[in-house]
C-alpha positions in Angstrom: -15.3 -15.0 48.0 -13.7 -15.9 44.7 -14.6 -14.9 41.2 -17.2 -17.7 40.8 -20.2 -15.3 40.8 -21.0 -15.3 44.4 -20.8 -11.9 46.1 -20.2 -9.8 43.0 -21.7 -6.8 44.6 -22.6 -4.2 41.9 -22.3 -6.8 39.2 -24.9 -9.1 40.8 -28.2 -7.3 40.0 -30.6 -4.8 41.6 -31.2 -5.4 45.3 -28.2 -7.8 45.5 -26.1 -6.9 48.5 -23.6 -9.7 47.9 -24.9 -11.7 50.9 -23.6 -9.1 53.4 -26.9 -7.7 54.5 -28.8 -11.0 54.7 -27.0 -12.1 57.8 -27.5 -8.8 59.7 -30.8 -7.0 58.9 -29.9 -4.3 61.4 -27.3 -2.7 59.0 -28.2 0.5 57.2 -28.1 0.7 53.5 -24.9 2.8 53.6 -23.2 0.2 55.8 -24.2 -2.5 53.4 -22.8 -0.5 50.5 -19.6 0.2 52.4 -19.1 -3.5 53.1 -19.9 -4.3 49.5 -17.3 -1.8 48.3 -14.7 -3.3 50.7 -15.5 -6.8 49.5 -15.2 -5.7 45.8 -11.9 -4.0 46.6 -10.7 -7.3 48.1 -11.9 -9.2 45.0 -10.1 -6.8 42.7 -6.9 -7.0 44.8 -7.1 -10.8 44.5 -7.8 -10.5 40.7 -4.9 -8.1 40.2 -2.5 -10.5 41.9 -3.1 -12.9 39.0 -2.1 -10.2 36.5 1.3 -10.9 34.8 4.3 -8.7 35.5 4.7 -5.5 33.4 7.9 -6.9 31.9 6.6 -10.4 31.1 6.5 -11.3 27.4 4.7 -14.4 26.2 7.3 -16.6 24.4 4.9 -17.4 21.6 4.3 -13.7 20.9 8.1 -13.0 21.0 8.7 -15.8 18.5 5.9 -14.6 16.2 7.3 -11.0 16.3 10.8 -12.2 15.6 9.6 -14.3 12.6 7.7 -11.3 11.2 10.8 -9.1 11.6 13.0 -11.6 9.8 10.5 -12.5 6.9 8.4 -9.4 6.2 10.9 -6.8 5.4 10.9 -3.1 6.2 7.7 -1.4 5.3 7.4 2.3 5.8 4.1 3.9 6.7 3.8 6.3 3.8 0.8 8.0 5.4 3.0 9.1 8.3 3.3 12.9 8.3 7.0 12.5 9.1 7.7 10.1 6.1 10.1 11.4 3.6 10.3 9.7 0.2 13.9 8.6 -0.4 15.8 10.5 -3.1 16.1 7.5 -5.4 12.4 6.7 -5.2 11.2 10.3 -6.0 9.5 10.9 -9.3 10.2 14.0 -11.4 9.8 15.2 -14.9 13.2 14.0 -16.0 12.7 10.5 -14.8 9.2 10.3 -16.4 10.6 11.7 -19.7 13.3 9.0 -19.6 10.7 6.4 -18.9 8.6 7.6 -21.8 11.5 7.5 -24.2 12.5 4.0 -23.1 8.9 2.8 -23.6 8.7 4.4 -27.0 11.9 2.8 -28.0 10.7 -0.6 -26.7 7.4 -0.2 -28.7 9.4 0.7 -31.8 11.6 -2.4 -31.4 8.5 -4.6 -31.0 7.0 -3.2 -34.1 10.2 -3.6 -36.1 10.5 -7.2 -35.0 6.9 -7.9 -36.0 7.5 -6.3 -39.4 10.6 -8.3 -40.0 8.8 -11.6 -39.1 5.9 -10.5 -41.3 8.2 -9.9 -44.3 10.1 -13.1 -43.7 6.8 -15.0 -43.7 5.8 -13.2 -46.9 9.1 -14.3 -48.5 8.4 -17.9 -47.4 4.9 -17.6 -48.9 6.3 -16.3 -52.2 8.7 -19.2 -52.4 5.9 -21.7 -51.6 3.7 -20.1 -54.3 6.5 -20.6 -56.8 6.8 -24.2 -55.7 3.1 -24.7 -56.0 3.0 -23.2 -59.5 5.8 -25.5 -60.6 3.9 -28.5 -59.1 0.7 -27.3 -60.8 2.4 -27.2 -64.1 3.6 -30.8 -63.6 0.1 -31.8 -62.4 -1.5 -30.2 -65.5 0.9 -32.1 -67.8 0.0 -35.4 -66.0 -3.8 -34.5 -66.2 -3.5 -33.9 -70.0 -1.7 -37.3 -70.4 -4.4 -39.0 -68.4 -7.2 -37.0 -70.0 -8.4 -35.7 -66.6 -9.9 -32.3 -66.0 -9.4 -31.9 -62.2 -9.0 -28.4 -60.9 -5.7 -27.5 -59.2 -5.1 -25.2 -56.2 -4.0 -21.8 -57.3 -2.4 -19.8 -54.4 -3.2 -16.1 -54.1 -1.5 -13.1 -52.6 -3.3 -10.2 -51.1 -2.6 -6.4 -51.3 -2.3 -6.3 -47.5 0.8 -8.4 -47.8 2.6 -5.7 -49.7 2.3 -2.5 -47.6 5.2 -0.9 -49.5 3.0 -0.9 -52.6 0.1 0.9 -51.1 1.3 4.3 -52.4 1.7 3.1 -56.0 -1.1 4.2 -58.4 -2.0 2.0 -61.3 
């Protein structure tokens, strides 16, 4: 009796005696069950012989574990009750205050850079407006000579471009 399904005893179904009682109808039910148990024990012993040794390690599994150890890094289970946060990773009020100050300084620097670029663009616009006004003067002179009445582009500046003048009252 192998593991191919014949003579599975208790695994076979109701009323199945594994073929033991069919040959000898004179056996009692308890004898049939005892023989079935003995046969099952033999089948389990045969099955357990195919079980690998306790110390056997599959080479594929060993290689996969080795690769994971080399490539994944060291991850601590932070939910472990025995886990202690390393001193350099602990957060406290002093560290957070320092972080806030550094962030505020960074925000200030970003704003100052933006303002400087804005003022530089405003200066470029002022210069371009002066150039356009000079060109417009020349275009008007030419239009007078040609007797044309074409409109010329007149650049405008806006109050938003001069934030330092917002407190001046006229």
